[in-house]
C-alpha positions in Angstrom: -9.8 -92.6 13.7 -11.7 -90.1 15.8 -10.5 -86.5 16.3 -10.3 -85.1 19.8 -12.7 -82.4 21.1 -9.9 -79.8 20.9 -9.1 -80.7 17.3 -12.8 -80.6 16.5 -13.1 -77.0 17.8 -10.2 -76.0 15.6 -11.7 -77.7 12.6 -15.0 -76.1 13.2 -13.4 -72.7 13.1 -11.7 -73.4 9.9 -14.9 -74.7 8.3 -16.6 -71.3 8.6 -14.9 -70.5 5.2 -16.3 -73.7 3.6 -16.2 -77.4 3.7 -12.5 -78.1 3.4 -12.3 -81.9 3.7 -10.7 -81.8 7.2 -13.3 -83.8 9.1 -13.3 -87.5 9.7 -16.4 -89.3 8.5 -19.2 -90.1 10.9 -19.9 -93.8 11.0 -23.3 -94.8 9.6 -25.1 -97.8 11.1 -27.1 -98.2 7.8 -24.2 -98.6 5.5 -24.3 -101.6 3.2 -22.6 -104.7 4.6 -20.5 -105.4 1.5 -18.5 -102.1 1.0 -15.0 -103.2 0.2 -14.1 -100.2 -2.1 -16.3 -97.2 -1.7 -15.2 -95.6 -5.0 -16.3 -98.7 -6.9 -19.3 -99.7 -4.9 -22.1 -100.7 -7.3 -25.6 -99.3 -7.0 -28.0 -101.5 -5.0 -29.9 -104.2 -7.0 -33.2 -102.5 -6.4 -32.1 -99.3 -8.1 -30.6 -101.2 -11.0 -33.9 -103.1 -11.4 -35.8 -99.8 -11.3 -33.6 -98.4 -14.1 -34.3 -101.4 -16.3 -38.0 -101.0 -15.7 -37.9 -97.3 -16.6 -35.9 -97.9 -19.8 -32.6 -96.5 -18.5 -29.2 -97.8 -19.2 -26.9 -98.1 -16.2 -24.4 -95.6 -17.7 -26.8 -93.2 -19.2 -26.6 -89.4 -18.3 -27.9 -88.0 -15.0 -28.9 -84.7 -13.6 -28.9 -83.7 -9.9 -31.6 -81.5 -8.4 -31.6 -80.0 -4.9 -34.5 -78.4 -3.1 -33.3 -76.7 0.1 -36.6 -76.0 1.8 -37.9 -79.5 1.2 -34.4 -80.9 2.2 -34.3 -83.2 -0.8 -31.6 -84.2 -3.3 -32.9 -85.9 -6.4 -31.2 -88.0 -9.1 -32.8 -87.8 -12.6 -31.6 -90.2 -15.3 -32.0 -90.3 -19.1 -34.2 -93.0 -20.5 -33.5 -94.5 -23.9 -35.9 -91.9 -25.5 -33.6 -89.1 -24.2 -36.0 -87.7 -21.6 -35.1 -87.7 -17.9 -37.1 -89.3 -15.1 -36.4 -89.3 -11.4 -34.7 -92.5 -10.3 -33.9 -91.7 -6.6 -34.3 -89.0 -4.0 -32.6 -88.5 -0.7 -33.2 -86.5 2.5 -30.4 -84.0 2.9 -28.9 -84.6 6.3 -27.6 -81.1 6.8 -27.4 -77.8 4.9 -26.3 -74.6 6.6 -27.6 -71.0 6.4 -31.0 -70.0 5.2 -32.8 -69.9 1.9 -31.0 -67.8 -0.6 -27.8 -68.0 -2.7 -24.2 -68.0 -1.5 -22.8 -64.5 -1.8 -19.5 -64.4 0.0 -16.9 -66.6 1.7 -17.8 -67.4 5.2 -21.6 -66.6 5.0 -22.4 -70.3 5.6 -24.9 -70.3 2.7 -25.2 -73.3 0.4 -25.1 -72.5 -3.3 -28.2 -72.0 -5.4 -28.0 -72.0 -9.2 -27.0 -74.2 -12.2 -23.6 -75.9 -12.0 -21.7 -78.2 -14.5 -19.9 -81.1 -12.9 -17.1 -83.0 -14.5 -15.1 -86.1 -13.4 -12.7 -83.7 -11.8 -15.4 -82.6 -9.3 -15.4 -86.1 -7.8 -13.2 -86.6 -4.7 -12.8 -90.2 -3.7 -10.3 -89.2 -0.9 -12.6 -86.8 1.0 -12.4 -86.9 4.8 -16.2 -86.6 4.5 -16.3 -90.2 3.2 -16.9 -89.2 -0.5 -17.5 -85.8 -2.0 -18.6 -84.0 -5.2 -17.6 -80.4 -5.6 -20.6 -78.2 -6.6 -18.4 -76.1 -8.9 -19.1 -72.9 -7.1 -18.4 -70.2 -8.2 -19.6 -70.7 -11.8 -19.6 -67.9 -14.4 -22.7 -66.3 -13.0 -21.3 -66.3 -9.5 -18.0 -64.9 -10.6 -19.3 -62.1 -12.7 -21.6 -61.1 -9.8 -18.6 -61.0 -7.4 -19.8 -64.0 -5.3 -17.0 -65.8 -3.5 -16.6 -69.1 -1.8 -14.5 -72.3 -2.0 -14.8 -76.0 -1.4 -18.6 -76.2 -1.4 -19.5 -79.8 -1.7 -22.1 -82.5 -1.7 -20.5 -84.9 0.8 -21.1 -87.5 3.5 -20.6 -87.2 7.3 -23.8 -85.1 8.0 -21.9 -82.0 8.9 -22.2 -78.8 6.9 -20.7 -75.3 6.7 -22.0 -74.1 3.3 -22.3 -77.6 1.8 -25.1 -80.1 1.2 -24.2 -82.9 3.6 -25.6 -86.4 3.3 -25.1 -89.5 5.3 -22.3 -91.8 4.2 -24.7 -94.4 2.9 -26.4 -91.7 0.8 -23.3 -90.2 -0.7 -22.1 -93.7 -1.6 -25.1 -94.1 -4.0 -25.0 -90.5 -5.3 -21.3 -90.8 -6.1 -22.0 -94.1 -7.9 -24.7 -92.5 -10.0 -22.2 -89.8 -11.1 -19.3 -92.3 -11.6 -21.4 -94.6 -13.8 -22.7 -91.6 -15.9 -19.2 -90.3 -16.5 -17.9 -93.7 -17.5 -20.8 -93.9 -19.9 -19.5 -90.9 -21.7 -21.4 -88.0 -20.1 -19.0 -85.0 -20.2 -20.9 -82.8 -17.6 -23.6 -83.5 -15.1 -25.9 -80.6 -14.5 -26.5 -79.7 -10.8 -29.6 -77.6 -10.3 -29.8 -76.2 -6.8 -33.1 -74.4 -5.9 -34.4 -72.8 -2.7 -37.6 -74.8 -3.0 -39.8 -76.4 -5.6 -40.8 -73.4 -7.7 -44.5 -74.0 -7.8 -47.1 -71.2 -7.9 -47.9 -71.8 -4.2 -44.3 -71.6 -3.1 -43.6 -68.6 -5.2 -46.6 -66.8 -3.7 -45.7 -67.9 -0.1 -42.1 -66.4 -0.6 -43.2 -63.4 -2.6 -41.8 -60.9 0.0 -38.3 -62.4 0.0 -35.5 -60.1 -1.0 -34.1 -63.0 -3.0 -37.2 -63.2 -5.3 -35.6 -61.5 -8.3 -32.8 -64.1 -8.3 -35.3 -66.9 -7.8 -37.5 -65.7 -10.7 -34.4 -66.0 -12.8 -33.7 -69.6 -11.7 -37.3 -70.4 -12.2 -37.0 -69.9 -16.0 -34.6 -72.9 -16.1 -36.7 -74.8 -13.6 -39.8 -74.4 -15.8 -38.0 -75.5 -19.0 -36.8 -78.7 -17.3 -40.3 -79.3 -16.1 -41.7 -78.9 -19.6 -39.1 -80.9 -21.5 -37.7 -83.2 -18.8 -34.2 -82.5 -20.1 -31.5 -80.3 -18.5 -31.6 -76.8 -20.2 -28.6 -75.4 -22.0 -27.3 -72.8 -19.6 -25.5 -69.5 -20.4 -24.7 -66.2 -18.8 -24.9 -62.7 -20.3 -25.5 -59.3 -18.8 -24.7 -60.9 -15.5 -27.8 -63.1 -15.7 -28.6 -66.7 -16.4 -30.2 -67.5 -19.8 -31.6 -70.9 -20.9 -32.0 -72.6 -24.2 -31.5 -69.4 -26.2 -30.7 -69.3 -29.9 -28.1 -66.6 -30.4 -27.9 -64.6 -33.6 -25.3 -65.9 -36.0 -21.9 -64.6 -35.4 -22.7 -63.5 -31.9 -21.8 -65.1 -28.6 -22.6 -64.8 -24.9 -20.4 -62.6 -22.6 -21.1 -63.0 -18.9 -20.3 -59.3 -18.2 -21.5 -57.9 -21.5 -25.0 -57.1 -22.9 -26.9 -60.1 -24.2 -26.8 -60.4 -28.0 -30.0 -60.8 -30.0 -31.4 -64.2 -29.1 -34.7 -66.1 -29.1 -36.4 -69.1 -27.6 -37.0 -72.0 -30.0 -40.6 -71.8 -31.3 -41.5 -75.3 -30.1 -40.3 -74.6 -26.6 -42.1 -71.2 -26.5 -45.4 -73.0 -27.4 -44.9 -75.6 -24.7 -44.1 -72.9 -22.1 -47.1 -70.8 -23.1 -49.4 -73.6 -21.9 -47.4 -74.2 -18.8 -47.4 -70.6 -17.9 -51.1 -70.3 -18.4 -51.7 -73.0 -15.8 -49.1 -71.4 -13.5 -50.9 -68.0 -13.6 -54.2 -69.6 -12.6 -52.5 -71.5 -9.7 -50.7 -68.3 -8.6 -54.0 -66.4 -8.4 -55.4 -69.2 -6.2 -52.3 -69.2 -4.0 -52.6 -65.4 -3.5 -56.1 -65.8 -2.1 -54.6 -68.3 0.4 -51.6 -66.1 1.4 -52.7 -62.5 0.7 -52.8 -61.7 4.4 -49.8 -63.8 5.4 -46.0 -63.7 5.2 -43.6 -66.6 5.5 -41.0 -66.7 8.2 -37.9 -68.5 7.0 -36.3 -70.2 10.0 -32.6 -69.8 10.9 -30.2 -72.7 10.9 -30.3 -72.8 14.7 -34.1 -73.1 14.7 -33.8 -76.0 12.2 -31.2 -77.7 14.3 -33.4 -77.4 17.4 -36.0 -79.6 15.7 -33.6 -82.5 15.5 -31.5 -82.0 18.6 -32.4 -85.4 19.9 -30.8 -87.1 16.9 -27.4 -86.0 18.2 -27.7 -88.0 21.4 -25.1 -90.7 21.6 -23.5 -89.7 18.3 -20.1 -88.3 17.3 -19.7 -84.6 18.1 -19.2 -83.9 14.4 -22.7 -85.3 13.6 -24.8 -82.1 13.0 -28.1 -82.7 11.2 -30.4 -79.8 10.4 -34.1 -80.1 10.5 -36.7 -79.2 7.9 -37.2 -75.5 6.9 -40.8 -76.3 6.2 -41.4 -77.6 9.7 -39.4 -74.8 11.4 -40.8 -72.0 9.3 -44.1 -70.3 10.1 -46.9 -68.3 8.4 -47.3 -64.9 10.2 -50.1 -62.4 9.9 -49.1 -59.7 7.5 -50.7 -57.0 9.7 -48.5 -58.0 12.6 -45.2 -57.8 10.7 -43.3 -54.5 10.4 -41.1 -55.5 7.5 -42.5 -58.4 5.3 -39.1 -58.8 3.7 -37.5 -59.5 7.1 -40.2 -60.8 9.4 -39.4 -61.3 13.0 -41.2 -63.4 15.5 -41.9 -61.6 18.7 -40.8 -63.7 21.8 -44.1 -62.9 23.5 -46.1 -64.3 20.5 -44.0 -67.3 19.8 -46.3 -69.7 21.6 -49.3 -68.4 19.7 -47.7 -68.3 16.3 -49.2 -70.4 13.6 -48.1 -74.0 13.4 -45.7 -75.1 10.7 -47.2 -75.2 7.2 -46.3 -78.8 6.4 -46.4 -82.1 8.3 -43.2 -84.1 8.8 -41.4 -85.5 5.8 -41.2 -89.2 5.3 -37.8 -90.7 6.1 -38.4 -94.3 5.2 -35.6 -95.9 3.2 -32.7 -97.4 4.9 -30.2 -95.2 3.1 -32.2 -92.0 3.6 -34.0 -92.2 0.2 -37.6 -91.0 0.2 -40.3 -93.4 -0.9 -40.3 -95.5 -4.1 -38.5 -94.0 -7.1 -41.7 -94.1 -9.0 -43.5 -91.6 -6.7 -45.0 -88.9 -8.8 -43.0 -85.6 -9.1 -45.0 -83.7 -11.6 -48.0 -83.0 -9.4 -45.8 -80.8 -7.1 -44.0 -79.0 -9.8 -46.5 -78.4 -12.7 -47.7 -75.2 -11.2 -44.6 -73.1 -11.7 -44.0 -70.8 -14.7 -41.3 -68.8 -16.4 -40.1 -65.7 -14.6 -38.0 -62.7 -15.6 -34.7 -61.8 -13.9 -36.0 -58.4 -12.9 -37.7 -57.2 -9.8 -41.0 -58.9 -8.8 -44.0 -57.1 -7.5 -45.4 -59.0 -4.5 -48.7 -60.6 -5.1 -48.4 -61.0 -8.9 -46.7 -63.6 -11.1 -43.7 -62.3 -13.1 -44.2 -61.0 -16.6 -43.1 -63.7 -19.0 -40.9 -62.9 -21.9 -39.1 -66.0 -23.2 -36.5 -64.0 -25.0 -35.4 -62.4 -21.8 -35.2 -65.4 -19.6 -31.7 -65.7 -18.2 -29.7 -68.5 -19.5 -26.0 -68.7 -20.4 -23.5 -71.4 -21.1 -21.3 -72.2 -18.1 -17.7 -73.2 -18.4 -18.9 -76.7 -19.2 -22.5 -76.7 -20.1 -24.4 -80.0 -20.0 -26.0 -80.6 -23.4 -29.1 -82.6 -23.8 -28.1 -86.3 -23.7 -27.4 -88.0 -27.0 -27.6 -91.8 -27.2 -25.3 -93.3 -24.6 -21.8 -93.6 -26.1 -19.7 -96.7 -25.7 -18.3 -96.8 -22.2 -14.5 -96.4 -21.9 -12.4 -99.2 -20.4 -13.0 -99.8 -16.7 -11.0 -97.6 -14.3 -9.9 -98.4 -10.8 -10.4 -94.8 -9.6 -12.2 -91.7 -10.9 -9.0 -89.8 -10.2 -7.5 -91.5 -13.3 -10.3 -90.3 -15.5 -9.6 -87.1 -17.5 -12.5 -85.0 -18.7 -12.7 -85.4 -22.5 -13.5 -82.5 -24.8 -17.2 -81.9 -25.1 -18.6 -83.3 -28.4 -20.9 -81.2 -30.5 -24.4 -81.8 -29.2 -27.6 -81.8 -31.2 -29.4 -78.5 -30.4 -31.7 -79.0 -27.4 -34.9 -77.8 -29.1 -34.4 -80.0 -32.2 -33.8 -83.0 -30.1 -36.8 -82.4 -28.0 -39.1 -81.4 -30.8 -38.5 -84.7 -32.5 -40.0 -86.5 -29.5 
């Protein structure tokens, strides 16, 4: 069924408050030919073969990572040794707003942060084909008075505060989550970042007003890069904290002061080496960008890049282009306010070209190249950052005991050996979220590897 133009206008107005599952799905010409039940559609044979080659069980735990600027959603999956490896990545068809977290209802921003997803977050009846609720607002968002509802990862390639994929992509993403939950995973960790938090990207964005928040997220990003396992997340003093050992008898209070806590020694040692490399790379990046400031493009500017893709498509189809391709490096000397750079209309034609070449869009379902493509090279340069203010032109001072990390309503523990899968279910709606079993502390699990 297709909605009329008038109905579409009404729906668009309502969607300003969030993605409210009121839009009919856009047909995708690249959908698999054998989809008889989208909720139970198995993963493609090539992905299952890749899992086997990488030492992953079909129902082992997963983690989802999103990078806005790069426009990528990644699926990471636990191997039999407990460490995670990327198994698939997808080009995000549409995300609204600009870089930066969601702060209030109607701002069109897509969430950034750490979110715990349960089977209840899966929506097989979505009008956007299939949907996964991001869990916004989480404890951190709530204690910082951030508001918003119905913020999803869904199909249909149309976004108003969501991460929208094509129907073919969400079919696979949903299947990854479904299989992991059926394998016994209680919560899937969603990590949503503004960009890959490498030294070069942090230097390029150093003037952003969001940098203190991003430095806080970077602490969790770094720990995942070092351990290849989702960090244990908590909130205290209105900040995220990650993998912290809290003093006996104490607990984390999202609004209260953080209790005495420490970073596990093994993790601290691993982070020290990681941060040393990050500092060297940051110094190199600053030489490259010391006289430049990055212009973060608007949603309209990103959409202009892919306007031709809308020709002959449903009116609801609304892809957004790459922020890397639409953004620009400007001369610092020509910008009045580096935190809010503006491109002068008279100088637009002479402005520097986009920093990055076009991204590959090769796989038939929108997945980027082969799942085995290296990821470490583009992420090894980032380091741990504090939650406080950041001085432009210098890496954040690293204090592992102060990195923000706090347990969310349903934190995702480091995976334990895959439990016996429950009996098959015809629909995820029938699955209840079981109580979280006691997990082996992250640092002990990882240190044994």
